[in-house]
N, C-alpha and C positions, 0 to 999 in steps of 0.2 A: 736925547730927547725921549721922554716916556709918553706913549700914546695911550690914553685911558680907554679908548674904544677903537681898536685897530680895524675892525670890520667897517665901521662908519668912515674911518679915514680912507679906506680903500673903495668905498662906495658899494660894499657888498651887503646885501640884505641878510639879517640874522634869522635863524630858524629855530623853532622849538621841535625837539626830537621826540615825537610820539610814535616812532616807528621801531625803536629798539636799537640794535647794534649794527646799523647799516653803515658800511664804510663810506658810501658816497656822501653822507652828511656828517662824517667825523667819528663814527664808531660809538664811543661811549663818553661818559663824563668822569674823568679821573679825580680821585680825592686830592685835596690840597697837598697832602704829604708827598704825593708823587712829584709834583712840580717843585716842591722844596728840595727834594733829593736830587732832581735834575739840575737845579740851580747850583747846588753844592758840588755836583759832579763836574760842572763846567769850569770850576775854579782851578782844577789841576789836570795834568795830562797823565795818561797811563798807557801801558802796552795793551793794545786792543785784544790781542789773542789771549793774554793772561786774564783780562777782565772777562772775556767770553768763557774761558775755562772755569773761572770761579762762579760766574752766573750759571753755567751749565750744571755745576754740582748742586746748586740750589734748585734748579729745575728738575734734576733727577730725583732729589729728595721729595719734592712736591708731587711728582707724578708716579713715584714708586718704580722708576726705571733705573737701568744701569748707568745711564749718562744723559746729558741734555745739552742743548745749544740754544742761545737766544738768536732770533732771526728777525728780519725786517718784514714781519707779517706772516699770516697763515700761508699765503701762496708761495712765499719764499721758502717756508718750511717744506712744502710739497716739492718744490724745485730741488732743494738740497737733498731731500730724502730719495728722490728718484736718481739723482746723480750718484749718491752713495751706493745705491743698489746696482747701478750700471757698472761702477768701478770696483765692485767687490771681486776679489780674486786677481786684481791687477797689481802691478808694482807700486801703485800709489799707497798700498797698505804698509809699505816699508818706512814711511815718513811720519813725522810728528808735527802737529800744527804750532810751530814756534820757529823764530828766526826767519831769515830770508826764504822765500818760497822756491827752493831749488827744484821742487817737483812740478814747477809751472807747466812745462811742456806736456807732462802726463795729464794733468788736470785739464788742460786746454784742448784735449781731444774732443771734449763735449762742447757743443751738441752735434757737430758735423761728422767727426771721424770715429764712428762707433764700430768700424769693421772688427770682427772678432770678439766683440763685447756682447754680453747678454743685455739687450735693451728693450725687450718686450715685456709689457705689463698686462697681466690678465685682469679684466674687469667685467663685471656683469653689465650687460647693456642696459638693464633696467635700473642700474645704480649710477649711470653716467651723470656728470655735472659740469657746469661751465668752467669750474676751476680746475678740472682735469688737465687743462691746457698747460699748466705748469710742468707736468710730466713730459709733455712733448717739447717744451722749451729746453729741457735738460737733455734732449736727444732720445727720449723714450718713444716707443711705439705701442699703441694700445691694441690688444687682441680682445675683441668683444666676445663674451660668452652669453648664450641664450638670446632672448628677444627683449623688446622694450617692455613687455608685460611680465616676463618671468624668466627664471634661470634655474637649472638643476645642478646637482653635484656632478653629474655626468658631463654637462656642458663645461663646467670649470676644469674638469680633468682633461677633456678633449682639447681645450685651448692651451694647455700647458705644453711647452717645448723644452726638453732638458738642455738643449744647446743654446736656446735664445731667451728663455724666460728669466727676467731679473727679479720680479716680485709679483705678488697679487696686490691689487689696489682696491680700496673700499672707501666710500664716502659715508660718514655718519649722518643720518637724516632722522627727523622725528617720525616719519612714516617710511617703512622699508618694504621693498619687494625682493623676491628671489631668495637666495641662500643666506642665512644669517651669518654674522661675522664670526661667531664661535666655530662654525663649520668651515668657513673659509680659512681660518687660522690652522685648523686641523689638516685641511687639504694641502695648504701651502707648505707646512712643515713636513708633511709626508713626502712632498716633492723636493724638499731641501732648499726652499727659497723663502725669503721674508714676506711679511705683510705690511703694507703702508696704509694708514688710516688718516683720512682728512677729517679731523675732529674740530675744525674751526668754529662750527656753529653750536658746539655742545653747550647747553645752558646749565644753570645751577641744577642740582646741588654741587657742593664742593667735591664730593666723591667722584664726580665726573672726570676729574683730573687723573685719578689712579685706575679707573676701570679698564683702560686698554692695556696697561702693563699687566694687570691681574689676569687678563684674557690671553696673554701671550703675544700681543701685537708687537712687532719688531720695531716699528717707527710710527709715532703718533704726532700729528701736526696740529698745533693749536694756534688760535689767534690771541694776541696779547691785548688787543684793543677792543674786544667785545666784552664778554662776561667778566673778565679779569679787571676791566677798566684801567688798563695801562695805556701808554701812548698808542695812537691809532696805527702807527707804522711799526708795530712790534709783534713778535710771535714767538712761539716755543716749539722746539723739536725735541722729542724724548724717545729713548729706546735703547737698543743694544749698543754697547760701548764701541764695538768695532765699526758699526755703521755710522755712529755719531762722529767718530774720528774722521771717517772718509768725507762726511758732510762738512765738517769743519775745514778740512783741507781744500774744499771747493768754494769756501765762503769768503766774504770780506773779512779781514783786510788783505787776504791773499788774492791771487789773480785767476781763480777758477770761474766756473759758471755763475757763482753767486756774487762776484765782485760788484756788479752794478747795483745790487741790493744792499747799499751801505747803511750801517746802523751806528749812529754816534754813541760815544761813551755815555752821554746824557740819557739817550733812549734806553740803553741797556740797564742803567741804574734805575730809571723810571719804571721799566718793566718789572724788575726784581722787587722794587718797593711795592708796586701794585700787587704782585703775586703774594708777597708776605702779608699784606693787608687783607687780601682775599682769604688766605689761610686762617686768619684770625677770626673770620666771621663764623657764624653757626653754619652747619652743613646745609641748611636750606637755602643759603645765599640770600637771606632777607625775604623769603617767600611770603611770610605773613604780612609784612608791610606792603609789598607789591600787590598782593591779593586784596587787601583792604582798600588800596587806592583804586584798583580796577572796579570793585563793586561800588565805590563812591561815585566814580565817573559814570558808571552804567546807570545808577539810580537817578542822577541828575539829568542825564540825557534822555532817559526813558520817559521823563516827565514833559519833554518838549513835544508838542503836537506833530505827528508825522514821523517821529523818530522812534525806532525800536532798538533796544540795546540790551545786551546780556553779556555775561562773562564766560569765556571759554579758555582753554589752556593749550599751550604748545606742549607736546609730549604725550598727548592722549591721556591714558589712565594714570600715567606717572605724574601728570599735573605739575610740570616743572616751571612753567612760566605763564602767569595769568594775563589775559588780554581782554579789553573791552571791545566787543563786536558791535558795530553800528550799521543800521540800515535806514535809509531815508525813503519815504513814500512821497513822490513828487506831487501827487494830487492833493496832499495835505500840507506838505512842508515847503513846496515850491521849487525844490532842487532834488534831483535824483542822487543816489549814493555817489555815483561817479562825479557828478557835478559838484557835490559837496567836497569830495576829495580834492578836486582841482581848485575850488574856491579857497580852501584852507591853505593850499600851497601858494597860491597867488597873492594872498593877503599880506598884511604887515602887522606883526611878524609872520613869516611863513611858518605854517604848521604842517609838519611832514608826518602823515600816517601811512598805513599800508592798505592798498586796495586789493580786494580778493586775495587774502592771505594764502600764499601757496602751501603753507605748512598745515592748513586745516583740511577737513574733508571736502569732497567735491560739492556737497550741498551748501557750501559757504560762499559760492559765487555771488557777486553782487553786494558784498559787504566790505566795509573798511574796518580796520582794527586800530585801537589806541593802546600802545604798550606803555605802561607806567614806569618801566624799569629805570629810566633816567630823567623822570619828570620831577621838578620841584613842586611844592604845594601851590606856589604862585602860578606856575605854568599850567597846572591842572585847571585852575580857575579861568585862566585865559582861554583854554581850549573849550571849556563848557560854555563860556560866554560867547565865543566866536561862533560855535555851532548854533546857539540860540539866535544870534544876530543874523547869520547867513539865511535862516529860515524866515526872517522878518519879525522875529519875536523881540 
């Protein structure tokens, strides 16, 4: 039986994604070609490890790295990257990711049995992030350098332990504090250990995929379900061939730390299809269209009494992703900005925006943002009309 509206059949309210690539509402909107490729992939069986290896070569080409691996999301990429660095120098390096997992007992030392292994990850305290937890799930232990406000090269050197440090860890953010990534790579390599970068939130342009390999990063972790518009439960890991092999040995379909993060053959094919489609776009990632939409929304909203609206950008001076910023004056509009945010979510359909965008400067508190990245023209009009109606207009 084919269900035309599966969400209605389940009694689940549909949402309009005006927030961008948030995992909690589904990530992104994949092109039809992605689902067609997934349907075709479902018609036949393959050896998963062979498919992963073939997909990994395409990921390596796209990112400019030595090797790549498809994963079940950005956090799984971090998990496997951490596991690879912990197992570097162990007997696990003697095996290849094919056939029965005769290395199972070695891989399954993680996360609990790390005695004698390097399992410390140096990170700037001012660069910490909630997704760091994936490193700890793998059996890693963070060594914070510096303070929540700043970090120096001296702090990073002091945190290094030649007997225990597995890697330096860094999260890519639109606004950064502390020591820049280029210098961290230099310090880590001087100390003879790799650098892991969480690049899950990297926005367009397309060149963002290769920037970390060009900088000498050893393992870069990407989301497949955000900017690339692949399946929401997909990700990419790229980097040094020796570390990617160790990550593969720990992953599904084998029985290492990554076994619970299963990735179907359909999802792997969908991810690679989305990646290839993204590589065919211009390097701006469709910036002109998204910017035009952001200004259109802003112009319409700014004409509503009590609403102030303008366009700003994720990425600061780089202007990588345009947003429509919105502020409501309750004395004139009848709702505060926060109340408008809640009303949009609670309505039918639910409209999900972002309140107090964390990626903007501190003086943006009290705003909500509308991200046009995955909005259709029809959805844009629904948003404008709903904001007008919520104010009594």
